[in-house]
BAKOLDO-970814 format. One record per residue (C-alpha): residue in three letters; chain; residue number from 1; x, y, z. Coordinates in steps of 0.1 Angstrom, whole numbers, plus 5000, padded with zeros to 4 digits. Example, Ala and Ser with C-alpha at 12.3 -4.5 7.8 and 13.67 -1.06 7.14 Angstrom:
BEGIN
NODE residu chaine num   c1   c2   c3
NODE    ALA      A   1 5123 4955 5078
NODE    SER      A   2 5137 4989 5071
This chain:
BEGIN
NODE residu chaine num   c1   c2   c3
NODE    UNK      A   1 1837 8905 2099
NODE    UNK      A   2 1857 8883 2074
NODE    UNK      A   3 1878 8890 2044
NODE    UNK      A   4 1868 8878 2010
NODE    UNK      A   5 1896 8851 2000
NODE    UNK      A   6 1894 8864 1964
NODE    UNK      A   7 1893 8899 1962
NODE    UNK      A   8 1902 8908 2002
NODE    UNK      A   9 1871 8928 2005
NODE    UNK      A  10 1857 8927 2040
NODE    UNK      A  11 1822 8910 2045
NODE    UNK      A  12 1798 8913 2074
NODE    UNK      A  13 1774 8889 2061
NODE    UNK      A  14 1806 8863 2042
NODE    UNK      A  15 1795 8834 2024
NODE    UNK      A  16 1818 8801 2025
NODE    UNK      A  17 1817 8778 1996
NODE    UNK      A  18 1813 8742 2005
NODE    UNK      A  19 1836 8728 1981
NODE    UNK      A  20 1868 8744 1988
NODE    UNK      A  21 1858 8760 2024
NODE    UNK      A  22 1872 8796 2018
NODE    UNK      A  23 1853 8827 2027
NODE    UNK      A  24 1838 8850 1999
NODE    UNK      A  25 1819 8882 1996
NODE    UNK      A  26 1784 8879 1976
NODE    UNK      A  27 1804 8888 1943
NODE    UNK      A  28 1827 8856 1945
NODE    UNK      A  29 1804 8837 1963
NODE    UNK      A  30 1797 8813 1931
NODE    UNK      A  31 1823 8784 1925
NODE    UNK      A  32 1826 8800 1889
NODE    UNK      A  33 1835 8834 1900
NODE    UNK      A  34 1865 8823 1924
NODE    UNK      A  35 1878 8793 1903
NODE    UNK      A  36 1865 8766 1927
NODE    UNK      A  37 1881 8733 1926
NODE    UNK      A  38 1848 8720 1927
NODE    UNK      A  39 1844 8731 1893
NODE    UNK      A  40 1864 8700 1885
NODE    UNK      A  41 1840 8679 1900
NODE    UNK      A  42 1814 8685 1873
NODE    UNK      A  43 1810 8650 1864
NODE    UNK      A  44 1805 8639 1899
NODE    UNK      A  45 1767 8640 1904
NODE    UNK      A  46 1774 8647 1944
NODE    UNK      A  47 1796 8675 1933
NODE    UNK      A  48 1792 8713 1934
NODE    UNK      A  49 1754 8707 1922
NODE    UNK      A  50 1732 8675 1923
NODE    UNK      A  51 1697 8666 1908
NODE    UNK      A  52 1677 8637 1917
NODE    UNK      A  53 1652 8648 1891
NODE    UNK      A  54 1670 8648 1858
NODE    UNK      A  55 1687 8616 1844
NODE    UNK      A  56 1711 8634 1824
NODE    UNK      A  57 1733 8643 1856
NODE    UNK      A  58 1741 8605 1859
NODE    UNK      A  59 1752 8608 1821
NODE    UNK      A  60 1774 8637 1818
NODE    UNK      A  61 1803 8634 1802
NODE    UNK      A  62 1794 8601 1787
NODE    UNK      A  63 1796 8582 1817
NODE    UNK      A  64 1776 8568 1846
NODE    UNK      A  65 1781 8570 1884
NODE    UNK      A  66 1802 8541 1895
NODE    UNK      A  67 1789 8520 1926
NODE    UNK      A  68 1807 8537 1951
NODE    UNK      A  69 1793 8574 1936
NODE    UNK      A  70 1758 8553 1938
NODE    UNK      A  71 1760 8541 1975
NODE    UNK      A  72 1775 8577 1990
NODE    UNK      A  73 1756 8597 1969
NODE    UNK      A  74 1732 8622 1988
NODE    UNK      A  75 1701 8596 1993
NODE    UNK      A  76 1722 8566 1987
NODE    UNK      A  77 1723 8539 2018
NODE    UNK      A  78 1760 8552 2026
NODE    UNK      A  79 1756 8586 2017
NODE    UNK      A  80 1769 8597 2057
NODE    UNK      A  81 1802 8586 2048
NODE    UNK      A  82 1808 8611 2021
NODE    UNK      A  83 1827 8635 2039
NODE    UNK      A  84 1828 8617 2074
NODE    UNK      A  85 1855 8590 2065
NODE    UNK      A  86 1878 8603 2090
NODE    UNK      A  87 1852 8597 2118
NODE    UNK      A  88 1842 8566 2106
NODE    UNK      A  89 1882 8555 2106
NODE    UNK      A  90 1882 8569 2142
NODE    UNK      A  91 1850 8549 2151
NODE    UNK      A  92 1867 8517 2134
NODE    UNK      A  93 1901 8523 2158
NODE    UNK      A  94 1880 8522 2192
NODE    UNK      A  95 1859 8494 2179
NODE    UNK      A  96 1890 8475 2170
NODE    UNK      A  97 1908 8485 2204
NODE    UNK      A  98 1874 8472 2221
NODE    UNK      A  99 1879 8438 2203
NODE    UNK      A 100 1912 8435 2212
NODE    UNK      A 101 1918 8442 2250
NODE    UNK      A 102 1881 8433 2257
NODE    UNK      A 103 1863 8407 2230
NODE    UNK      A 104 1892 8388 2226
NODE    UNK      A 105 1906 8381 2260
NODE    UNK      A 106 1869 8369 2269
NODE    UNK      A 107 1875 8343 2248
NODE    UNK      A 108 1910 8332 2259
NODE    UNK      A 109 1927 8349 2232
NODE    UNK      A 110 1950 8375 2249
NODE    UNK      A 111 1976 8397 2233
NODE    UNK      A 112 2002 8373 2236
NODE    UNK      A 113 1981 8345 2219
NODE    UNK      A 114 1989 8334 2186
NODE    UNK      A 115 1951 8341 2175
NODE    UNK      A 116 1954 8376 2185
NODE    UNK      A 117 1988 8384 2169
NODE    UNK      A 118 1974 8368 2135
NODE    UNK      A 119 1943 8390 2134
NODE    UNK      A 120 1958 8421 2147
NODE    UNK      A 121 1993 8425 2139
NODE    UNK      A 122 2014 8426 2112
NODE    UNK      A 123 2044 8407 2116
NODE    UNK      A 124 2077 8399 2097
NODE    UNK      A 125 2073 8363 2105
NODE    UNK      A 126 2033 8365 2091
NODE    UNK      A 127 2038 8391 2062
NODE    UNK      A 128 2015 8370 2037
NODE    UNK      A 129 1986 8373 2061
NODE    UNK      A 130 1973 8402 2039
NODE    UNK      A 131 1946 8411 2060
NODE    UNK      A 132 1969 8424 2088
NODE    UNK      A 133 1982 8452 2066
NODE    UNK      A 134 1946 8464 2071
NODE    UNK      A 135 1939 8452 2106
NODE    UNK      A 136 1970 8466 2119
NODE    UNK      A 137 1963 8505 2109
NODE    UNK      A 138 1932 8500 2133
NODE    UNK      A 139 1950 8482 2160
NODE    UNK      A 140 1966 8499 2187
NODE    UNK      A 141 1993 8485 2215
NODE    UNK      A 142 1976 8505 2245
NODE    UNK      A 143 1953 8531 2257
NODE    UNK      A 144 1980 8561 2250
NODE    UNK      A 145 1990 8549 2218
NODE    UNK      A 146 1953 8550 2207
NODE    UNK      A 147 1946 8584 2225
NODE    UNK      A 148 1976 8605 2206
NODE    UNK      A 149 1961 8588 2174
NODE    UNK      A 150 1929 8597 2178
NODE    UNK      A 151 1937 8636 2188
NODE    UNK      A 152 1957 8635 2153
NODE    UNK      A 153 1931 8620 2132
NODE    UNK      A 154 1903 8643 2149
NODE    UNK      A 155 1923 8673 2144
NODE    UNK      A 156 1941 8668 2109
NODE    UNK      A 157 1915 8643 2091
NODE    UNK      A 158 1884 8661 2083
NODE    UNK      A 159 1904 8692 2070
NODE    UNK      A 160 1923 8669 2043
NODE    UNK      A 161 1891 8651 2037
NODE    UNK      A 162 1871 8682 2031
NODE    UNK      A 163 1898 8694 2008
NODE    UNK      A 164 1910 8666 1984
NODE    UNK      A 165 1874 8650 1988
NODE    UNK      A 166 1861 8615 2007
NODE    UNK      A 167 1875 8588 1978
NODE    UNK      A 168 1911 8603 1977
NODE    UNK      A 169 1911 8607 2015
NODE    UNK      A 170 1902 8570 2017
NODE    UNK      A 171 1930 8559 1993
NODE    UNK      A 172 1956 8582 2008
NODE    UNK      A 173 1947 8568 2045
NODE    UNK      A 174 1950 8531 2037
NODE    UNK      A 175 1977 8536 2012
NODE    UNK      A 176 1999 8556 2034
NODE    UNK      A 177 1990 8530 2065
NODE    UNK      A 178 1999 8501 2041
NODE    UNK      A 179 2032 8513 2031
NODE    UNK      A 180 2042 8526 2065
NODE    UNK      A 181 2033 8489 2080
NODE    UNK      A 182 2052 8472 2050
NODE    UNK      A 183 2083 8490 2051
NODE    UNK      A 184 2085 8489 2088
NODE    UNK      A 185 2084 8448 2088
NODE    UNK      A 186 2104 8449 2056
NODE    UNK      A 187 2129 8468 2075
NODE    UNK      A 188 2128 8443 2105
NODE    UNK      A 189 2132 8413 2083
NODE    UNK      A 190 2163 8426 2065
NODE    UNK      A 191 2180 8437 2100
NODE    UNK      A 192 2166 8412 2127
NODE    UNK      A 193 2151 8386 2107
NODE    UNK      A 194 2114 8371 2108
NODE    UNK      A 195 2113 8367 2145
NODE    UNK      A 196 2117 8406 2153
NODE    UNK      A 197 2085 8428 2165
NODE    UNK      A 198 2051 8436 2144
NODE    UNK      A 199 2037 8467 2144
NODE    UNK      A 200 2001 8480 2149
NODE    UNK      A 201 1988 8517 2149
NODE    UNK      A 202 1975 8542 2128
NODE    UNK      A 203 2004 8565 2127
NODE    UNK      A 204 2018 8559 2093
NODE    UNK      A 205 1981 8568 2079
NODE    UNK      A 206 1980 8601 2099
NODE    UNK      A 207 2015 8612 2089
NODE    UNK      A 208 2005 8604 2053
NODE    UNK      A 209 1975 8629 2061
NODE    UNK      A 210 1999 8654 2079
NODE    UNK      A 211 2021 8651 2049
NODE    UNK      A 212 1993 8663 2024
NODE    UNK      A 213 1983 8691 2050
NODE    UNK      A 214 2019 8701 2050
NODE    UNK      A 215 2026 8704 2013
NODE    UNK      A 216 1989 8723 2008
NODE    UNK      A 217 1999 8750 2036
NODE    UNK      A 218 2031 8747 2053
NODE    UNK      A 219 2024 8780 2073
NODE    UNK      A 220 1990 8767 2090
NODE    UNK      A 221 1997 8775 2127
NODE    UNK      A 222 1995 8743 2152
NODE    UNK      A 223 2001 8739 2186
NODE    UNK      A 224 2029 8712 2197
NODE    UNK      A 225 2014 8696 2228
NODE    UNK      A 226 1981 8720 2227
NODE    UNK      A 227 2006 8747 2241
NODE    UNK      A 228 2037 8755 2215
NODE    UNK      A 229 2027 8776 2183
NODE    UNK      A 230 2045 8767 2156
NODE    UNK      A 231 2038 8768 2115
NODE    UNK      A 232 2030 8730 2102
NODE    UNK      A 233 2061 8726 2084
NODE    UNK      A 234 2084 8729 2116
NODE    UNK      A 235 2064 8702 2134
NODE    UNK      A 236 2064 8677 2102
NODE    UNK      A 237 2099 8684 2093
NODE    UNK      A 238 2112 8682 2128
NODE    UNK      A 239 2093 8650 2136
NODE    UNK      A 240 2105 8637 2105
NODE    UNK      A 241 2140 8642 2113
NODE    UNK      A 242 2139 8627 2150
NODE    UNK      A 243 2122 8594 2131
NODE    UNK      A 244 2152 8592 2106
NODE    UNK      A 245 2177 8596 2130
NODE    UNK      A 246 2156 8574 2155
NODE    UNK      A 247 2150 8548 2129
NODE    UNK      A 248 2186 8546 2117
NODE    UNK      A 249 2198 8545 2153
NODE    UNK      A 250 2176 8512 2161
NODE    UNK      A 251 2164 8495 2130
NODE    UNK      A 252 2140 8473 2152
NODE    UNK      A 253 2120 8506 2161
NODE    UNK      A 254 2130 8500 2198
NODE    UNK      A 255 2156 8508 2223
NODE    UNK      A 256 2173 8544 2236
NODE    UNK      A 257 2163 8563 2203
NODE    UNK      A 258 2137 8542 2191
NODE    UNK      A 259 2116 8542 2220
NODE    UNK      A 260 2094 8513 2211
NODE    UNK      A 261 2082 8531 2182
NODE    UNK      A 262 2081 8522 2146
NODE    UNK      A 263 2099 8553 2131
NODE    UNK      A 264 2103 8540 2097
NODE    UNK      A 265 2068 8535 2094
NODE    UNK      A 266 2061 8572 2106
NODE    UNK      A 267 2087 8582 2081
NODE    UNK      A 268 2074 8561 2047
NODE    UNK      A 269 2036 8575 2057
NODE    UNK      A 270 2051 8609 2060
NODE    UNK      A 271 2069 8607 2027
NODE    UNK      A 272 2038 8592 2009
NODE    UNK      A 273 2015 8622 2020
NODE    UNK      A 274 2044 8648 2010
NODE    UNK      A 275 2040 8631 1978
NODE    UNK      A 276 2005 8629 1972
NODE    UNK      A 277 2001 8664 1983
NODE    UNK      A 278 2027 8677 1956
NODE    UNK      A 279 2004 8659 1931
NODE    UNK      A 280 1969 8673 1942
NODE    UNK      A 281 1984 8711 1952
NODE    UNK      A 282 1970 8736 1926
NODE    UNK      A 283 1936 8713 1921
NODE    UNK      A 284 1922 8716 1954
NODE    UNK      A 285 1913 8745 1979
NODE    UNK      A 286 1943 8756 2005
NODE    UNK      A 287 1931 8750 2041
NODE    UNK      A 288 1936 8784 2062
NODE    UNK      A 289 1926 8771 2097
NODE    UNK      A 290 1920 8738 2114
NODE    UNK      A 291 1881 8733 2124
NODE    UNK      A 292 1885 8717 2154
NODE    UNK      A 293 1901 8737 2186
NODE    UNK      A 294 1920 8762 2163
NODE    UNK      A 295 1946 8735 2149
NODE    UNK      A 296 1952 8718 2181
NODE    UNK      A 297 1969 8683 2180
NODE    UNK      A 298 1999 8659 2174
NODE    UNK      A 299 2009 8630 2155
NODE    UNK      A 300 2018 8597 2164
NODE    UNK      A 301 2019 8579 2199
NODE    UNK      A 302 2045 8555 2214
NODE    UNK      A 303 2044 8520 2222
NODE    UNK      A 304 2059 8485 2217
NODE    UNK      A 305 2061 8479 2180
NODE    UNK      A 306 2031 8505 2174
NODE    UNK      A 307 2032 8530 2144
């Protein structure tokens, strides 16, 4: 038996809205009966309803579908990726990991080579290599690093994507990831110069995702190290406080407090997420639980020059 999120009625056969994810009784199951955020997407052909038969669907509001909408709409060549970007990013992380430690070394370009560094690492001495702003998000410093980030993205990513939609989730992921990386190498440039360590890893982007989720539902129960239950806001701001202290304790992201982790990248990614969460709150649904493993998961991962 479930409880209707609109009226509180207990329902034996509840309905779940596919746009906001909340649970409703028969009386409130329709989007217009529970003020669903999906109603704001009537101009999106893949929003609340979709028609492949009426051409006027593409012209609602006097506009037309953009290229991305056409590619990712139902029946489009990239339709699978609508609602599944979290898993695409997760796959790209492991593909990049294979390129880093198996494919490139096979051709003589190991982690210490200039080619490997130029492709995968956002470095203070090569900050103008714009492609590394993005490739460094998917690259990682080792198995433990990518494993922890994969767990965090797997548990938190799909929940946030479901509530803010795929396009905004994609923008959040890349925006937080790029700004986090640039913040870390910018700090390194100012403190240790162009020969300081570079950064790799998706933790900055994932902290942005975590920041949005914290704003949407700060009391969501999560499990630290799969064991210790706590509200999400405690985990988020506890991690932020540690990153702040550790980051100022060692500007290079290494050392006793830094632990070879890019703490400023974590902090900036989180701030981006908190700011964006504040912007969208009220216009999207509020997740009541994590969909995989009851909310177990954790952010970040350690490693040399990693974030």
